[in-house]
C-alpha positions in Angstrom: 0.1 -0.1 0.2 2.6 2.6 1.1 4.7 1.3 -2.3 1.9 2.0 -4.5 1.0 5.6 -2.9 4.7 6.3 -3.0 5.0 5.4 -6.5 1.7 7.4 -7.6 3.4 10.4 -5.9 7.2 9.8 -7.7 5.9 9.8 -10.8 3.4 12.9 -10.3 6.7 14.8 -9.2 8.5 13.4 -12.4 5.7 14.7 -14.6 5.7 17.8 -12.6 9.5 18.3 -13.1 9.5 17.5 -17.1 6.6 20.3 -17.1 8.9 22.9 -15.6 11.8 21.7 -17.7 10.3 22.1 -21.0 9.4 26.0 -20.1 12.4 26.8 -18.4 14.8 25.1 -21.6 12.6 25.2 -24.2 10.2 28.3 -23.9 12.9 30.0 -21.5 9.8 30.4 -19.6 10.3 29.2 -15.8 6.7 28.7 -14.3 8.4 28.4 -10.4 11.5 29.6 -8.5 15.0 28.3 -8.6 14.5 27.2 -4.9 11.1 25.5 -5.6 12.6 23.7 -8.8 15.4 22.5 -6.3 13.3 21.5 -3.9 11.1 19.4 -6.5 14.3 17.7 -7.6 15.5 16.8 -4.4 12.0 15.3 -3.0 12.3 13.0 -6.4 15.9 12.0 -5.2 14.9 11.4 -1.9 12.2 8.8 -2.9 14.6 7.3 -5.1 17.1 7.0 -2.5 14.0 4.5 -0.7 12.9 3.0 -3.1 15.6 2.6 -6.2 13.5 0.6 -8.2 11.2 3.4 -9.0 13.7 5.2 -10.7 12.2 6.6 -14.0 14.6 7.2 -17.3 13.3 10.6 -16.8 15.0 11.1 -13.4 17.2 14.5 -12.9 19.9 11.2 -11.7 19.7 10.0 -15.1 19.1 13.1 -17.5 19.9 16.9 -17.4 17.8 20.1 -19.2 15.5 19.3 -22.0 15.9 17.8 -25.6 17.1 20.0 -28.4 14.7 22.2 -30.3 13.8 21.1 -33.4 14.4 24.4 -34.9 18.5 23.9 -34.7 20.7 21.1 -36.1 21.2 18.9 -33.3 25.2 17.8 -32.5 26.6 15.3 -29.7 28.8 16.3 -27.0 32.0 14.5 -27.2 32.2 14.9 -22.9 28.4 14.5 -21.5 27.8 18.3 -20.5 26.1 17.8 -16.9 24.7 20.2 -14.6 26.2 21.5 -11.1 25.0 19.2 -7.8 23.3 21.4 -5.1 24.2 21.6 -1.5 21.9 23.1 0.6 23.5 23.4 3.9 27.0 22.8 5.5 26.2 19.1 6.4 25.8 18.8 2.3 29.3 20.4 1.9 30.8 18.0 4.0 29.4 15.2 2.6 30.7 16.5 -0.5 34.2 16.7 0.9 33.9 13.1 2.3 33.3 11.8 -1.0 36.2 13.5 -2.5 38.9 12.3 0.0 37.1 8.6 -0.1 37.8 8.8 -4.0 41.2 10.0 -3.8 42.0 7.8 -1.1 43.1 10.7 1.2 43.3 11.1 5.0 40.2 12.9 6.5 42.5 15.1 8.1 43.3 16.4 4.3 42.8 20.5 3.5 41.1 20.7 0.5 41.2 23.7 -1.6 38.0 24.9 -3.3 37.5 27.2 -6.5 34.4 29.0 -5.9 32.6 31.6 -7.7 29.0 32.7 -8.0 27.1 30.7 -10.4 25.4 32.9 -13.5 21.9 32.8 -14.3 22.3 32.2 -17.9 22.5 29.5 -20.9 25.3 27.3 -21.3 27.4 27.1 -23.7 30.3 25.0 -25.6 32.5 25.9 -27.6 34.8 23.6 -29.9 38.0 25.1 -31.0 40.4 23.3 -33.2 44.2 24.6 -34.1 43.0 27.7 -32.2 39.7 28.3 -34.3 36.0 28.3 -33.1 34.4 26.0 -35.1 31.6 25.0 -33.6 28.9 25.9 -30.8 26.4 23.8 -28.8 24.0 24.5 -26.2 23.5 22.0 -23.3 20.2 20.2 -24.8 19.7 17.5 -23.0 23.7 16.7 -21.6 23.9 14.2 -24.3 23.0 16.2 -27.7 22.7 20.0 -28.2 21.3 22.8 -30.8 24.2 23.9 -33.1 24.0 27.9 -32.1 27.4 28.8 -33.6 26.3 31.8 -35.8 24.8 33.3 -32.8 27.6 32.8 -30.6 30.0 34.4 -33.0 28.1 37.8 -32.5 29.6 37.7 -28.7 32.2 39.9 -28.3 33.5 37.9 -25.2 33.7 35.0 -27.5 37.1 34.6 -29.7 36.8 33.5 -33.0 40.8 32.7 -33.1 43.5 32.2 -30.6 46.9 32.4 -31.6 48.5 31.5 -27.7 51.4 28.7 -28.1 49.9 26.8 -25.1 46.3 27.0 -26.8 45.0 23.2 -27.0 44.9 21.8 -30.4 41.4 20.6 -29.6 39.2 21.6 -26.7 35.5 22.3 -25.7 35.8 25.7 -23.7 32.4 25.6 -21.6 30.8 28.5 -19.9 27.5 30.6 -19.5 26.0 33.2 -22.0 23.9 36.1 -20.0 22.8 39.2 -20.4 23.6 41.7 -17.5 20.9 43.6 -15.3 22.4 46.9 -16.1 21.9 45.9 -20.3 18.6 44.4 -19.4 17.4 47.5 -18.8 16.8 48.5 -21.8 15.1 45.0 -23.1 12.4 45.3 -20.5 9.6 45.7 -22.6 10.6 42.5 -24.8 11.8 39.9 -22.3 10.6 38.9 -18.8 13.9 38.7 -17.3 17.6 38.6 -18.3 18.0 35.0 -18.6 14.9 34.8 -20.9 16.5 37.5 -22.9 19.7 35.4 -23.3 17.9 32.1 -24.2 15.6 33.7 -26.9 18.5 35.8 -28.7 20.1 32.7 -28.7 17.7 31.0 -30.4 16.8 33.6 -33.2 16.8 31.7 -36.5 19.0 35.0 -37.9 22.1 35.7 -36.3 21.9 39.9 -37.5 19.2 39.5 -34.7 21.0 37.9 -32.4 23.7 40.8 -33.0 21.5 43.3 -31.7 21.4 42.3 -28.1 24.3 42.8 -25.4 25.2 39.0 -24.7 28.4 38.1 -22.7 29.9 35.1 -22.0 31.7 34.2 -19.4 34.1 30.9 -19.2 34.8 28.3 -16.1 35.4 24.7 -17.5 35.6 22.5 -20.5 34.9 19.1 -21.6 36.9 17.2 -24.4 40.4 18.6 -24.5 43.7 17.6 -26.1 47.3 18.3 -24.8 45.6 20.5 -22.1 48.4 21.1 -19.7 47.0 22.6 -16.2 47.1 21.3 -12.7 43.9 22.8 -11.0 41.0 25.1 -11.4 42.7 28.2 -10.5 45.4 27.7 -13.3 42.9 26.9 -15.9 40.9 29.9 -15.2 44.4 31.9 -15.4 44.7 30.2 -18.9 41.7 31.2 -19.9 42.1 34.7 -19.0 45.3 34.7 -21.1 43.6 33.1 -24.4 41.1 36.0 -24.3 38.1 34.8 -22.7 36.6 36.4 -20.1 36.2 34.6 -16.6 34.3 36.0 -13.1 35.8 38.9 -10.9 34.7 37.1 -8.1 36.6 33.6 -8.3 38.5 32.6 -5.4 40.6 29.9 -4.2 39.4 28.8 -0.7 40.2 26.0 2.2 38.3 24.0 3.8 34.4 23.7 4.1 34.2 26.2 7.1 35.9 29.2 4.8 33.9 28.0 1.8 30.4 28.8 4.0 31.8 31.7 5.0 32.4 32.9 1.3 29.0 32.0 0.6 27.6 34.1 3.4 29.3 37.1 2.7 28.6 37.0 -1.1 24.9 36.3 -0.1 24.7 40.0 0.9 25.9 41.4 -2.4 23.7 39.4 -4.5 21.5 42.0 -5.4 23.9 44.6 -5.8 
């Protein structure tokens, strides 16, 4: 009886999540706040933990994003473009640290360093470079396959079309976020509901000359596939990105230990809306 009721509740939540995903990723019209969306995902994952055999193919533990739009040519990501996990408390961060220590077989007393920066609310994009030239740009899509939005991405000044640095990999997928600054959004309020909606709608224009009229920005922070990339850690990679001509977060900081990570988050939370 309990199992049947749980299954019914679980499937209802999965269906609701799919609805939210469709509006958020395909229509650029979020129906709920990020907090409500994250709570729904958390509820689903908790049910799966207690009832593993209920896991549906549309579970957030198995897929991210939403299927690519039919309006664009589709292309597969060579390295899956997954989403970040959430931490809702200091205990969640401690558990995250424990997983890292266990995976690397390190002592519990080992002090880990974290690369921290605020998450930009925009549209994820993966930029493929071959021999220093930008050859293709994909949206996240469902994490496995994305939309080819290369021509629209080429209109963004933050995205270098050619890189001549000697240490730039012969082939690499630079990943980051396309967004619109709050200051730039003031002139677009009549056309779009919010900055993310404006960024998403602009990137999905069939005519790239229309996209060019929108003040889109790109901030880089990671990579997917790469060949002969020579960096030791995230901080070094971010330094390389800046040398190659990419914009990175001005607020990135290397932090030692979970307690300092929590403190950094609290301090930044106060600045969030400025």
